[in-house]
ZAMARGU-4260 file (C-alpha; in steps of 0.2 Angstrom, whole numbers, plus 5000, padded with zeros to 4 digits):
<rodrens>
0) 5022/4774/6151 | 5030/4785/6165 | 5015/4795/6168 | 5005/4795/6185 | 4986/4796/6185
5) 4988/4815/6188 | 4998/4817/6172 | 5014/4822/6181 | 5030/4815/6174 | 5040/4808/6189
10) 5057/4815/6192 | 5056/4827/6177 | 5050/4843/6184 | 5066/4853/6180 | 5067/4846/6162
15) 5049/4850/6159 | 5050/4868/6166 | 5065/4872/6155 | 5058/4864/6140 | 5041/4873/6142
20) 5049/4890/6145 | 5060/4888/6129 | 5046/4882/6118 | 5034/4896/6124 | 5048/4908/6121
25) 5046/4904/6102 | 5032/4917/6102 | 5046/4930/6102 | 5057/4920/6089 | 5059/4902/6083
30) 5068/4889/6092 | 5074/4871/6088 | 5078/4859/6102 | 5083/4841/6101 | 5081/4828/6115
35) 5094/4814/6115 | 5096/4799/6126 | 5096/4780/6126 | 5080/4771/6122 | 5067/4771/6136
40) 5074/4786/6145 | 5058/4796/6143 | 5061/4807/6128 | 5044/4803/6120 | 5035/4806/6137
45) 5044/4823/6139 | 5039/4827/6121 | 5021/4823/6124 | 5020/4832/6141 | 5028/4848/6133
50) 5015/4847/6119 | 5001/4845/6131 | 5006/4860/6141 | 5009/4872/6127 | 4993/4867/6118
55) 4984/4872/6134 | 4993/4889/6132 | 4988/4892/6115 | 5000/4883/6104 | 4995/4873/6089
60) 5004/4856/6089 | 5009/4846/6074 | 5017/4830/6076 | 5025/4815/6067 | 5034/4799/6073
65) 5048/4790/6065 | 5047/4771/6061 | 5062/4761/6055 | 5050/4751/6044 | 5046/4768/6035
70) 5063/4775/6034 | 5065/4770/6015 | 5048/4779/6011 | 5052/4796/6005 | 5043/4810/6014
75) 5033/4798/6025 | 5036/4808/6041 | 5033/4824/6032 | 5016/4818/6027 | 5012/4814/6044
80) 5017/4831/6050 | 5009/4841/6037 | 4992/4832/6035 | 4982/4844/6045 | 4989/4859/6035
85) 4988/4852/6017 | 4971/4860/6015 | 4981/4877/6015 | 4992/4872/6001 | 4981/4881/5988
90) 4988/4897/5996 | 5005/4894/5991 | 5014/4901/5976 | 5012/4888/5961 | 5030/4882/5961
95) 5030/4878/5980 | 5012/4871/5980 | 5016/4859/5965 | 5033/4854/5973 | 5025/4850/5990
100) 5010/4840/5983 | 5021/4831/5970 | 5032/4824/5984 | 5017/4816/5991 | 5011/4810/5974
105) 4996/4821/5976 | 4999/4831/5959 | 5003/4827/5941 | 5020/4837/5942 | 5033/4825/5935
110) 5048/4832/5943 | 5050/4839/5961 | 5062/4853/5967 | 5067/4848/5984 | 5071/4866/5990
115) 5054/4872/5984 | 5046/4858/5994 | 5056/4864/6009 | 5051/4882/6006 | 5033/4877/6004
120) 5034/4868/6021 | 5041/4883/6029 | 5028/4894/6022 | 5014/4883/6028 | 5021/4883/6045
125) 5024/4901/6045 | 5006/4904/6039 | 4999/4893/6053 | 5010/4902/6066 | 5002/4919/6061
130) 4986/4913/6068 | 4994/4905/6084 | 5011/4899/6089 | 5016/4882/6082 | 5025/4867/6090
135) 5032/4854/6078 | 5035/4838/6088 | 5046/4825/6079 | 5047/4809/6089 | 5061/4797/6085
140) 5070/4808/6072 | 5083/4795/6069 | 5070/4783/6062 | 5063/4795/6049 | 5066/4795/6031
145) 5080/4806/6025 | 5070/4817/6013 | 5059/4822/6028 | 5074/4826/6038 | 5082/4836/6024
150) 5066/4847/6025 | 5066/4848/6044 | 5084/4854/6043 | 5080/4867/6030 | 5066/4874/6041
155) 5076/4873/6057 | 5088/4886/6050 | 5075/4898/6045 | 5063/4900/6059 | 5072/4913/6069
160) 5059/4926/6065 | 5044/4915/6066 | 5033/4909/6080 | 5038/4891/6078 | 5046/4879/6089
165) 5053/4862/6084 | 5055/4849/6097 | 5064/4833/6092 | 5068/4816/6100 | 5082/4805/6095
170) 5092/4790/6101 | 5109/4793/6108 | 5117/4784/6094 | 5109/4795/6080 | 5122/4800/6067
175) 5121/4819/6070 | 5139/4820/6064 | 5133/4818/6046 | 5117/4822/6036 | 5106/4838/6037
180) 5110/4842/6056 | 5129/4840/6054 | 5137/4855/6064 | 5121/4864/6064 | 5120/4878/6076
185) 5102/4881/6073 | 5097/4866/6084 | 5101/4865/6103 | 5103/4847/6108 | 5099/4842/6126
190) 5103/4825/6134 | 5089/4818/6144 | 5097/4811/6161 | 5092/4795/6170 | 5080/4797/6184
195) 5088/4799/6201 | 5086/4785/6214 | 5071/4793/6223 | 5061/4796/6207 | 5065/4778/6200
200) 5059/4771/6216 | 5043/4782/6215 | 5040/4776/6198 | 5042/4758/6202 | 5030/4761/6216
205) 5016/4765/6204 | 5017/4748/6195 | 5004/4735/6199 | 5007/4722/6205 | 5022/4727/6216
210) 5037/4716/6216 | 5044/4708/6231 | 5058/4718/6240 | 5072/4708/6234 | 5066/4708/6216
215) 5062/4727/6218 | 5080/4731/6222 | 5086/4721/6207 | 5074/4730/6196 | 5080/4747/6202
220) 5099/4741/6200 | 5096/4734/6182 | 5085/4748/6176 | 5098/4761/6182 | 5085/4776/6181
225) 5078/4771/6164 | 5059/4774/6165 | 5054/4761/6152 | 5065/4748/6160 | 5057/4751/6177
230) 5040/4748/6169 | 5045/4733/6158 | 5055/4724/6171 | 5041/4726/6184 | 5029/4719/6171
235) 5041/4705/6167 | 5041/4701/6186 | 5022/4700/6186 | 5022/4688/6171 | 5036/4676/6176
240) 5036/4676/6195 | 5052/4686/6196 | 5064/4675/6186 | 5064/4685/6170 | 5073/4700/6177
245) 5086/4691/6186 | 5098/4684/6173 | 5101/4699/6162 | 5112/4710/6172 | 5127/4709/6160
250) 5117/4714/6145 | 5116/4732/6139 | 5100/4742/6143 | 5093/4741/6125 | 5096/4722/6124
255) 5088/4719/6141 | 5072/4729/6135 | 5071/4720/6119 | 5073/4703/6128 | 5058/4708/6139
260) 5047/4713/6123 | 5052/4696/6115 | 5047/4687/6130 | 5030/4695/6130 | 5028/4691/6111
265) 5032/4673/6115 | 5016/4672/6126 | 5006/4675/6110 | 4997/4661/6101 | 5002/4657/6083
270) 4990/4668/6074 | 4993/4684/6084 | 5012/4681/6083 | 5011/4681/6064 | 5002/4697/6065
275) 5015/4706/6076 | 5029/4699/6065 | 5021/4706/6049 | 5018/4722/6058 | 5036/4723/6063
280) 5042/4723/6045 | 5028/4733/6037 | 5031/4751/6032 | 5013/4757/6033 | 5000/4760/6046
285) 4985/4751/6039 | 4980/4736/6049 | 4970/4728/6035 | 4986/4727/6025 | 4994/4718/6039
290) 4980/4706/6042 | 4979/4702/6024 | 4997/4698/6023 | 4996/4688/6039 | 4982/4679/6032
295) 4992/4673/6018 | 5005/4665/6030 | 4992/4658/6042 | 4973/4659/6037 | 4968/4661/6055
300) 4978/4677/6057 | 4968/4687/6044 | 4955/4693/6056 | 4956/4708/6067 | 4950/4697/6082
305) 4966/4687/6080 | 4976/4703/6084 | 4967/4706/6101 | 4980/4697/6112 | 4994/4708/6105
310) 4984/4723/6109 | 4980/4716/6127 | 4999/4713/6130 | 5003/4731/6124 | 5013/4726/6109
315) 5001/4734/6096 | 4988/4748/6097 | 4974/4749/6084 | 4962/4763/6081 | 4950/4760/6067
320) 4960/4755/6052 | 4976/4762/6059 | 4989/4753/6070 | 5006/4756/6077 | 5018/4746/6087
325) 5018/4753/6104 | 5037/4757/6105 | 5051/4756/6092 | 5060/4744/6103 | 5046/4732/6101
330) 5048/4732/6082 | 5067/4730/6083 | 5065/4716/6096 | 5053/4707/6085 | 5063/4709/6069
335) 5079/4703/6077 | 5070/4688/6085 | 5064/4682/6067 | 5074/4669/6058 | 5078/4674/6040
340) 5065/4663/6032 | 5051/4670/6043 | 5056/4688/6039 | 5057/4685/6020 | 5040/4676/6021
345) 5033/4692/6030 | 5040/4703/6017 | 5034/4692/6002 | 5016/4692/6009 | 5016/4711/6011
350) 5023/4713/5993 | 5008/4702/5987 | 4995/4712/5996 | 5003/4729/5991 | 5004/4724/5973
355) 4985/4723/5972 | 4984/4741/5977 | 4981/4753/5962 | 4991/4768/5968 | 5010/4771/5964
360) 5016/4773/5982 | 5009/4755/5986 | 5018/4749/5970 | 5035/4756/5976 | 5032/4748/5994
365) 5028/4732/5985 | 5045/4733/5976 | 5054/4736/5992 | 5046/4722/6001 | 5049/4710/5986
370) 5068/4715/5987 | 5068/4712/6006 | 5060/4694/6002 | 5073/4690/5989 | 5085/4676/5995
375) 5099/4682/5983 | 5102/4692/5968 | 5088/4695/5956 | 5089/4706/5941 | 5070/4709/5939
380) 5069/4715/5957 | 5084/4726/5955 | 5077/4734/5939 | 5061/4737/5948 | 5071/4746/5962
385) 5080/4756/5950 | 5064/4762/5942 | 5057/4766/5959 | 5074/4776/5963 | 5071/4786/5947
390) 5053/4790/5952 | 5059/4795/5970 | 5072/4806/5961 | 5059/4815/5951 | 5049/4818/5967
395) 5063/4827/5974 | 5068/4813/5986 | 5086/4812/5981 | 5092/4803/5997 | 5078/4790/5996
400) 5083/4787/5977 | 5101/4785/5983 | 5095/4771/5996 | 5085/4762/5983 | 5099/4762/5970
405) 5111/4755/5983 | 5098/4741/5987 | 5096/4738/5968 | 5115/4736/5967 | 5115/4723/5981
410) 5103/4713/5971 | 5111/4714/5954 | 5117/4698/5947 | 5129/4705/5935 | 5145/4714/5941
415) 5143/4728/5928 | 5125/4732/5933 | 5130/4732/5951 | 5144/4744/5948 | 5134/4756/5937
420) 5120/4756/5951 | 5132/4759/5965 | 5140/4774/5955 | 5123/4781/5952 | 5120/4781/5970
425) 5136/4789/5973 | 5132/4803/5961 | 5116/4806/5970 | 5126/4807/5986 | 5137/4820/5978
430) 5121/4830/5973 | 5116/4829/5991 | 5133/4834/5998 | 5136/4818/6007 | 5154/4815/6007
435) 5155/4801/6019 | 5142/4791/6010 | 5150/4794/5993 | 5167/4789/6000 | 5160/4773/6007
440) 5152/4768/5990 | 5168/4773/5980 | 5178/4762/5992 | 5167/4748/5988 | 5167/4750/5969
445) 5186/4752/5969 | 5189/4734/5971 | 5178/4729/5957 | 5183/4725/5939 | 5175/4740/5930
450) 5172/4745/5911 | 5182/4760/5906 | 5167/4772/5907 | 5163/4766/5925 | 5181/4767/5930
455) 5181/4785/5924 | 5165/4789/5934 | 5173/4782/5949 | 5189/4793/5947 | 5179/4808/5945
460) 5168/4804/5961 | 5184/4801/5971 | 5189/4820/5970 | 5173/4829/5966 | 5169/4836/5984
465) 5185/4846/5986 | 5189/4848/5967 | 5201/4833/5969 | 5209/4826/5985 | 5226/4829/5977
470) 5234/4841/5965 | 5249/4829/5963 | 5254/4828/5944 | 5252/4809/5944 | 5234/4811/5950
475) 5229/4825/5937 | 5238/4815/5924 | 5227/4800/5928 | 5211/4811/5925 | 5218/4817/5909
480) 5222/4799/5903 | 5204/4794/5907 | 5197/4809/5898 | 5207/4804/5882 | 5200/4786/5884
485) 5183/4794/5884 | 5187/4804/5869 | 5192/4788/5860 | 5175/4780/5865 | 5166/4795/5858
490) 5160/4801/5875 | 5164/4820/5875 | 5153/4824/5890 | 5162/4812/5901 | 5179/4818/5894
495) 5175/4836/5898 | 5168/4832/5915 | 5185/4823/5919 | 5195/4838/5912 | 5185/4850/5921
500) 5189/4841/5937 | 5208/4841/5932 | 5208/4859/5928 | 5200/4864/5945 | 5214/4855/5954
505) 5226/4865/5945 | 5217/4881/5950 | 5217/4878/5968 | 5235/4873/5969 | 5247/4874/5954
510) 5255/4857/5950 | 5267/4865/5937 | 5268/4870/5919 | 5269/4853/5911 | 5253/4847/5919
515) 5244/4863/5914 | 5250/4861/5896 | 5244/4843/5896 | 5227/4848/5900 | 5226/4861/5887
520) 5232/4848/5874 | 5219/4835/5880 | 5205/4848/5879 | 5209/4852/5861 | 5207/4834/5857
525) 5189/4834/5862 | 5177/4836/5847 | 5170/4853/5853 | 5168/4870/5844 | 5181/4883/5849
530) 5169/4893/5859 | 5161/4879/5869 | 5159/4885/5887 | 5165/4869/5894 | 5181/4871/5884
535) 5183/4889/5889 | 5181/4885/5907 | 5194/4871/5907 | 5206/4883/5898 | 5203/4897/5910
540) 5205/4886/5925 | 5221/4877/5919 | 5230/4891/5909 | 5222/4907/5916 | 5237/4917/5910
545) 5244/4911/5893 | 5226/4907/5887 | 5218/4923/5893 | 5218/4932/5876 | 5210/4917/5867
550) 5197/4914/5881 | 5192/4933/5881 | 5190/4933/5862 | 5179/4918/5863 | 5169/4925/5877
555) 5164/4940/5867 | 5154/4929/5855 | 5142/4925/5870 | 5127/4935/5876 | 5127/4937/5895
560) 5113/4924/5897 | 5122/4912/5886 | 5107/4909/5875 | 5095/4905/5889 | 5107/4891/5895
565) 5111/4894/5914 | 5123/4879/5914 | 5133/4887/5900 | 5132/4904/5908 | 5140/4897/5924
570) 5154/4889/5914 | 5157/4905/5904 | 5157/4915/5921 | 5170/4903/5928 | 5181/4905/5912
575) 5179/4924/5913 | 5183/4925/5931 | 5199/4914/5930 | 5207/4925/5916 | 5202/4941/5925
580) 5188/4947/5914 | 5178/4951/5929 | 5165/4962/5921 | 5160/4948/5909 | 5161/4936/5924
585) 5148/4946/5934 | 5137/4946/5919 | 5137/4928/5915 | 5137/4923/5934 | 5122/4934/5937
590) 5112/4925/5923 | 5117/4908/5930 | 5112/4914/5948 | 5095/4920/5942 | 5091/4903/5934
595) 5099/4893/5949 | 5087/4902/5961 | 5072/4898/5950 | 5078/4880/5950 | 5081/4879/5969
600) 5099/4873/5965 | 5106/4879/5982 | 5123/4869/5980 | 5127/4877/5963 | 5120/4893/5968
605) 5132/4894/5983 | 5147/4892/5971 | 5141/4904/5959 | 5138/4917/5972 | 5155/4915/5980
610) 5164/4917/5963 | 5153/4932/5958 | 5157/4940/5975 | 5176/4939/5971 | 5173/4945/5953
615) 5165/4960/5961 | 5178/4963/5974 | 5191/4963/5961 | 5181/4976/5952 | 5180/4986/5968
620) 5161/4983/5969 | 5160/4984/5988 | 5142/4979/5991 | 5148/4962/5985 | 5145/4957/6004
625) 5127/4952/5999 | 5134/4939/5987 | 5147/4933/5999 | 5136/4932/6014 | 5123/4922/6005
630) 5136/4911/5998 | 5143/4908/6015 | 5126/4903/6022 | 5121/4892/6008 | 5138/4883/6007
635) 5137/4880/6025 | 5120/4873/6023 | 5124/4862/6008 | 5141/4856/6016 | 5153/4864/6003
640) 5167/4868/6014 | 5179/4875/6001 | 5165/4887/5994 | 5160/4892/6012 | 5178/4896/6016
645) 5180/4906/5999 | 5164/4916/6004 | 5171/4919/6022 | 5187/4927/6015 | 5176/4938/6003
650) 5166/4944/6018 | 5181/4948/6028 | 5189/4957/6013 | 5174/4968/6011 | 5174/4972/6030
655) 5192/4976/6029 | 5189/4990/6017 | 5176/4997/6028 | 5188/4998/6043 | 5195/4988/6057
660) 5211/4978/6058 | 5210/4961/6066 | 5224/4949/6061 | 5214/4935/6069 | 5198/4939/6061
665) 5187/4924/6065 | 5181/4922/6046 | 5199/4921/6041 | 5204/4909/6054 | 5190/4898/6049
670) 5195/4899/6031 | 5213/4894/6036 | 5206/4879/6046 | 5198/4873/6030 | 5214/4875/6020
675) 5222/4864/6033 | 5209/4851/6031 | 5208/4851/6012 | 5226/4854/6007 | 5221/4854/5989
680) 5212/4871/5991 | 5226/4878/6002 | 5235/4890/5990 | 5220/4899/5983 | 5211/4900/6000
685) 5227/4906/6009 | 5231/4919/5995 | 5214/4926/5998 | 5217/4926/6017 | 5233/4936/6014
690) 5224/4949/6003 | 5211/4952/6016 | 5223/4954/6030 | 5234/4966/6019 | 5219/4976/6014
695) 5214/4977/6032 | 5231/4983/6038 | 5232/4996/6024 | 5215/5003/6030 | 5222/5004/6047
700) 5237/5013/6041 | 5249/4999/6046 | 5259/4998/6030 | 5273/4987/6037 | 5262/4972/6042
705) 5252/4975/6026 | 5267/4972/6015 | 5272/4957/6025 | 5254/4949/6023 | 5253/4953/6005
710) 5271/4948/6000 | 5268/4930/6005 | 5257/4928/5989 | 5272/4931/5978 | 5285/4920/5987
715) 5286/4903/5977 | 5289/4893/5993 | 5275/4900/6003 | 5259/4890/6006 | 5250/4906/6001
720) 5258/4907/5984 | 5246/4908/5970 | 5251/4912/5952 | 5235/4920/5946 | 5230/4929/5962
725) 5247/4938/5961 | 5239/4949/5948 | 5225/4954/5959 | 5236/4957/5974 | 5250/4967/5966
730) 5241/4984/5967 | 5239/4983/5986 | 5257/4977/5988 | 5262/4992/5978 | 5252/5003/5989
735) 5260/4996/6005 | 5277/4997/5997 | 5275/5016/5994 | 5272/5019/6013 | 5286/5007/6019
740) 5301/5013/6007 | 5301/4997/5997 | 5298/5004/5980 | 5313/4995/5972 | 5308/4978/5980
745) 5290/4980/5974 | 5295/4986/5957 | 5305/4969/5955 | 5289/4960/5960 | 5279/4970/5947
750) 5291/4966/5934 | 5289/4947/5937 | 5270/4949/5937 | 5270/4959/5921 | 5279/4945/5912
755) 5266/4932/5917 | 5252/4944/5913 | 5257/4945/5895 | 5255/4959/5883 | 5236/4961/5883
760) 5229/4956/5901 | 5210/4958/5904 | 5202/4971/5914 | 5205/4964/5931 | 5224/4962/5930
765) 5226/4978/5920 | 5218/4988/5934 | 5231/4982/5946 | 5246/4984/5934 | 5242/5001/5929
770) 5240/5007/5947 | 5256/4998/5952 | 5266/5006/5938 | 5260/5023/5943 | 5263/5023/5961
775) 5280/5014/5960 | 5286/5026/5946 | 5300/5038/5948 | 5296/5056/5948 | 5301/5058/5929
780) 5287/5046/5923 | 5275/5046/5937 | 5264/5060/5930 | 5262/5051/5913 | 5258/5035/5921
785) 5245/5042/5933 | 5236/5050/5919 | 5236/5034/5909 | 5230/5024/5923 | 5216/5037/5927
790) 5210/5036/5909 | 5213/5017/5908 | 5205/5001/5914 | 5200/5008/5932 | 5190/5023/5925
795) 5173/5015/5926 | 5176/5008/5943 | 5174/5020/5957 | 5184/5011/5971 | 5199/5008/5959
800) 5198/5026/5952 | 5197/5033/5969 | 5213/5024/5975 | 5222/5031/5960 | 5215/5048/5964
805) 5221/5047/5982 | 5238/5041/5976 | 5240/5054/5963 | 5234/5068/5974 | 5246/5063/5988
810) 5260/5063/5975 | 5255/5080/5968 | 5255/5087/5986 | 5273/5080/5989 | 5278/5088/5973
815) 5273/5104/5981 | 5258/5106/5968 | 5246/5109/5982 | 5232/5117/5972 | 5232/5103/5959
820) 5232/5090/5972 | 5215/5096/5979 | 5204/5090/5964 | 5209/5072/5964 | 5210/5071/5983
825) 5192/5078/5985 | 5185/5066/5972 | 5194/5052/5981 | 5187/5057/5997 | 5169/5058/5990
830) 5170/5041/5982 | 5177/5032/5997 | 5164/5040/6008 | 5150/5035/5996 | 5156/5017/5995
835) 5159/5015/6014 | 5178/5014/6013 | 5179/5026/6028 | 5198/5023/6033 | 5203/5028/6015
840) 5190/5043/6015 | 5198/5049/6032 | 5216/5047/6024 | 5211/5058/6009 | 5203/5071/6021
845) 5219/5072/6030 | 5229/5075/6014 | 5217/5088/6010 | 5219/5096/6027 | 5237/5097/6024
850) 5234/5107/6009 | 5224/5120/6019 | 5206/5114/6015 | 5194/5112/6030 | 5176/5109/6033
855) 5172/5091/6027 | 5158/5082/6035 | 5156/5064/6030 | 5139/5059/6023 | 5137/5041/6028
860) 5127/5030/6017 | 5111/5022/6025 | 5116/5005/6018 | 5129/5004/6031 | 5116/5002/6044
865) 5110/4986/6036 | 5117/4968/6036 | 5121/4960/6020 | 5104/4950/6020 | 5094/4966/6025
870) 5102/4975/6010 | 5097/4961/5999 | 5079/4961/6005 | 5078/4980/6004 | 5084/4981/5986
875) 5072/4968/5980 | 5058/4977/5989 | 5063/4993/5981 | 5062/4984/5964 | 5044/4981/5968
880) 5045/4962/5973 | 5032/4956/5985 | 5037/4948/6001 | 5033/4931/5994 | 5043/4934/5979
885) 5058/4940/5989 | 5056/4925/6001 | 5056/4913/5986 | 5072/4921/5979 | 5081/4920/5996
890) 5074/4904/6002 | 5065/4912/6017 | 5047/4913/6022 | 5037/4928/6017 | 5034/4932/6035
895) 5053/4932/6039 | 5055/4945/6024 | 5041/4955/6032 | 5050/4955/6049 | 5066/4961/6041
900) 5057/4975/6032 | 5049/4980/6048 | 5067/4982/6056 | 5074/4990/6040 | 5062/5004/6038
905) 5067/5014/6054 | 5085/5011/6050 | 5084/5019/6034 | 5071/5032/6040 | 5057/5027/6028
910) 5039/5022/6031 | 5035/5013/6015 | 5042/5002/6002 | 5040/5016/5989 | 5053/5026/5998
915) 5066/5013/5998 | 5073/5015/5980 | 5078/5034/5982 | 5085/5030/6000 | 5096/5016/5994
920) 5104/5027/5980 | 5110/5040/5992 | 5127/5047/5986 | 5141/5056/5996 | 5138/5074/6000
925) 5152/5079/5988 | 5150/5078/5970 | 5148/5061/5962 | 5165/5053/5958 | 5171/5056/5941
930) 5168/5041/5930 | 5152/5037/5937 | 5146/5019/5941 | 5152/5005/5931 | 5141/4999/5917
935) 5136/4982/5924 | 5121/4971/5920 | 5107/4971/5933 | 5108/4956/5943 | 5091/4949/5942
940) 5093/4938/5957
</rodrens>
């Protein structure tokens, strides 16, 4: 509407130039840009002009436009966008192809994985971009259905290496603080400004007929540089002689525009007005459906000729069987102008027409229109909506299913049905990571009289996002009480769900012994066999120390893959991790991770990766950054703040081992910020932060600050105190104590930790305890304790064995046993160099130089040149996986994988995939460290 005959946007030269440059820059790497601004400001015109210009420069342009009436139809916008590419779907891997086609009801697949759908879209776009760069234009993003938006957000985060540009428009009031684009750094948002005075006057001068000078000034003042307002107010002047634009100066811009559109619609005859009213509430684009429904309400409106006046007035456009309302504000204005009875009649007529269609999509649309036509509660319609929600869930449209269930609840006559459907919607919201929406629903349900089971579901939902909003004993006791009630009602699954939530609260911040014991008593009341993984997980989370021997014994009866049950493997991994049986934790969690990848369960995958990364760190497996880095990215993407913070601390800890000391490390600062926002997780997160800072200070040979950072974990009144994580931290505290003259103080801490660890601690705590006993021992017993530790729990784990060897060699040298000290120091130096712990390798080398040994030259591992994601890709390629297989595992396009490998090869000095395996297994130039590599299961992820 703002284009001159020469196709030049008036007053937008600078914006156009910048946008075109940015979009064309996508030929060197993907970009995502969002245009925001008030209705009519010219976002759509900018979008169209950019598309036209880059199409002329060789871009392929794909587009879709949001419509409020279609916002409840899952994947409606995505189907618009991809329609030109669907013929390529046969090129996709089977899982992706089936997921994509099923979401459009184009295949017989009964269930859709939403993440495989998203990956399929990314692959289709990447394949198209291999032929020519692609511009994806999404107009009125805020009016699109949520499942489509979820896919777009997924793609936007993964186009950095693709020749793809995403260009969006959205209203200024679009809720970008929530949903898929919340805090998303992948998208650059640009506000489209008002036209300046000269441009506004120029645009008004293009309108015909020209308003009189007095009216012209009024239009310019009221339009305030809004292009659509300038055009519509000028048209209103032409139709009413100048009166229509003079009495609305106190109205907001949108209201003024809507009033102008309604005034235009009021000029229509009765038949044409019925047609545009039906079109305003329709959720499709078939003009024959609209005419059939309008004909039910007024027989004369059933003919296409009856729509001609609406087309002539610029309210509708019709091409063959397809129609659209010319501007979203037209539809909004018409809907607002209808009285409730008129609107319900239009919906009812559309429901009748759509019910006669044979396809399932039309049937679902009919149900929605039937619901919109209902004057009050109606169980039959509510049940139909619930069935449609179930179908949407199976198609991977979880957010649409949530909307349909919420609507079904509103139409439920019975309070129990209403509550159950609302809670079902909230559970889907949890699955999507939508905290605000879940909180809104639970607040609504809280005031209702609920049956016991629904009350228990509500209680679980209130704390599910952050493992409980509170670790107060009363809150946890309430969960335990509800679990006992579920036991009495013979509902063990609900009971275990509640107890698991209670136990997780205990893990993040300890509420005291009596609460922990109450959970243990309650879980033993559930009718489950002794080795049930859920029972072991609750015991591990709630009583990690006293129940450790029992849990470890029961874990031994399970195979690493938990009998092919990834859900059980995940529970077993949590149990093993919490009690410190880190070797089994890695095995169980690796099995779960492999299955979660295959399922595309990104939320649970982020959690499993974060926990596994810490199990590996505690075993001294320092390439755990691959798990931690991926966990951080996925947790950020799925809105899981606690797991994102947990992964950030893990990444920072691994970086600390590699060198560099930064007390204000940005990852640790971000984790601390999370702990402040989510106090229930504060103790565990802060204990991890202190460990990372302590390790970094040790690596930088700053033992004094290291001791101060680490000691906080052992101070009962400190926010970073965490009873279980003391066992993982005490070894590093002992190392700092040796270099600061605090042996006696650290020995007292060790004594208290040994008491809580019990007589037979698992491998993780035992490594730390044996190290601490040796380095803190007096000269008379040190030799024996060093030998015991070197032959003990640390023996299979190079990092921990090397720390022992460094400490032992240093002790021997100070005992003037110079020749004996060289062997352990040499072995330690070799191992530290091989695993990338360069500060520790340099320290071991200095100790060796003090014995008179010279001539060491570090042999850096080629892995160190790679980022965690590059390492992951290189390893999978070395195992023989294709780019598509790697992409599916890591939720990247195969072309992005190829781009990574293109950069990886020269970094590693290789020219083919077949050379990767040998290169990635490079050891230090010295002999391999005694003890070898720990015997751990291959990840398979």
